[in-house]
C-alpha positions, 0 to 999 in steps of 0.5 A: 437452598439459595445462597445469598453470597453466590447470588451477590457474586453472580449479580456483580459479575453480570453488572461488570460484564454489562458495564464492559460491553457498554463501554465497547465502542463499535464502528466500521462499514458495510460495502458493496463493490463492483468492477467491470473490465471494458478491455479485451476479455482474458478467459484464463483470468478473473474478469471482474469483481462482485464483492461485499465487505463488512469491516467491524472496529471495536474500541474499549477503554479497559482502564484510564491508562489502557485501551484495546482496539480490534479491527476485523474484515469479512470479505466475499467476492462472487467473481473471485472466490480466492478473495474471500477471507476473514481477516484480522486487520489490527488488534492491539492494546494502548498503554499510557504511562506518563509521557510514554505511549506504548502499543503492542499487537498487530498494527498498521503504520503510516509514516510520511507527509506526502499525499500520494507516495511515501518513500519513508513508509516502510513498516507496513506491507500492502495487498497488491492483488489489485494494483489500482485499488490499494488505498485501504489495503495496508496489512498490519504487522505484529509489533511493539511501538513506543512513543515519548513526548517532550514538548513539541517533539515526539520520539517513536521507536518500533520493533517488528519481530517477524517479516510479513511480505506484501500480497502480489497478484495471483496468476489468474489475476489481470494484474499478473504480468504476461510473461514472454513466450520467447527470448532472444538467442544470445548465441545467434550468429545468422544461423538457426533461430534468433529467438528461443521458445520460453517457458517459465517455472516459479520456485517457492519464494525465499523468505527471511529466516525466523529468529532474531536475525530477521527482526526489523527496527525503526526510529522516528523523531518528529517535531513542529517549529514555527509552522513547519512540521517535519521528521527524521527517520531510520528503518532497518528491515526488509523490502516487502516486495521481492527481488526476482532472480532468474536462471535460464536453462537452454536445451540441447537443440538450442530452440527452447529455454526454461526460465526458473524464477525465484522471488527473494526478500532482501534486507535494506536500511532507509534514512528518511525525512519529511516536512509539511507547511503552508504559505497562505492558502498553498500547502507544501509537503514532501519527503525523501528516503535513501535506500541502502541495499544489500547490493552496494557494489552493484554486482547482483542485477536482481538486487537493487543498487542504493537509490534515493526517492523523493516526493514534493507536493502542492495543494490549493483550493480555488474558492467560488469558481462556479456557483459558489463552489470550490475546486481543490487541487493537488500536484505531486512530483515523484522522482528516483535518483541512483547514487551512485548511478550505474545505469540501472534498468528494471522490468516494466512491472517492477512495483518497487520502481513504478514512479521514477519520474512521475507527476501525480494530479488530483482535483475535486469539484463540488457540484452540490452540497452532497456530491463532487466530481473527482479526478486523479491520475499519474504520468510517468514522464520517463516512459510516457505511460499514464493512468487516469480516474475520473469519478463521482462521489455522492453522499446518498444519505447520512453515512451512505456514500456512492462512488462511480469511477472509470480507470483508464490506462495507456502508454507504450507496450514496454511501459508499466501502465501501457502493459496493462492498457487492456485493464480499463474498467468501471467501478461502482462502490456503495458504502455505509459507515456506522 
């Protein structure tokens, strides 16, 4: 016997489910990415990339004042199966309550107005498994964010209850630093060996303890006055990159040394500011951050002393340079200043301090309606090392983008990019966005 009430309920649920599915807004991309290294081959390292990526974003307006968003990445790499993953990039709900916007869940933050390097951007960690390919490699963090709007002003507060470190290169990566096989013999006095044979042992990384003591906080106040956009910010949390603590054990023969390496994450506070404006066709933007570290007195050589980082950039478009085509130019200066200055030195592969006195440049030259030549690069003036990437971007069809690029690195052996000079490579990337 049929039950009209049950049939009506079933029809109602079906209509509701169909309506909910219809309101979901999917987007994303499918990408093929190939990297071929042209420097010397390292048999013990991964020497290329041959990967496919599916990125699926789903957005749903659950109610007039509530929106749900999720972003899922599926990646497989035939050259390096360790890169295979199914990863939830972001998953959060937005609630709109009067002048307040509340976002809860896993989310990615992008603070700062400089184009290349953002010293005020400390909430999200990064995937540094490929040091030259981090443009879309931010890692979302579980957090709560509240924004309050008052005219041209916005007050933003963020609470991150747990710490997520950045991803570092694996030991089989070409971006894992080569460790020295010898060390100077501190006790050498003209007898015996001037150098000790060195081996290295990595201990387990020391992460912040779980609990309320590891909670991270951030506040930002931003506004716009007479064509100037600016913000002031404060962050109390952890450096997403570890300090490297070393202990050296020398054997009784005074010929061999074992180096014990322990990576530890330290807390810091960051006071930041940024601005952006324009003068005619010239855009100007910059930001600065002062890092208050755990080693204020400079007693631990493994932990950063307090320091200031800033970046200032200019952008300009040259109109009708050749055959009615434009050239877009960008220059940015990045510098690190130690206050107080104790003559601090860093290892050449310290990712926190790559840009200490650095000039970054970028240029895009339209060569057709659907193609442009690109160039970007950086020169570390303090060490004389450099990286440049000439390339071609071509819109093959609607939503289909082809990118071909060449990465070149150079400089002294004891510099950051110079130590990776053998990692010269070509890249071909085909991406379909939907």
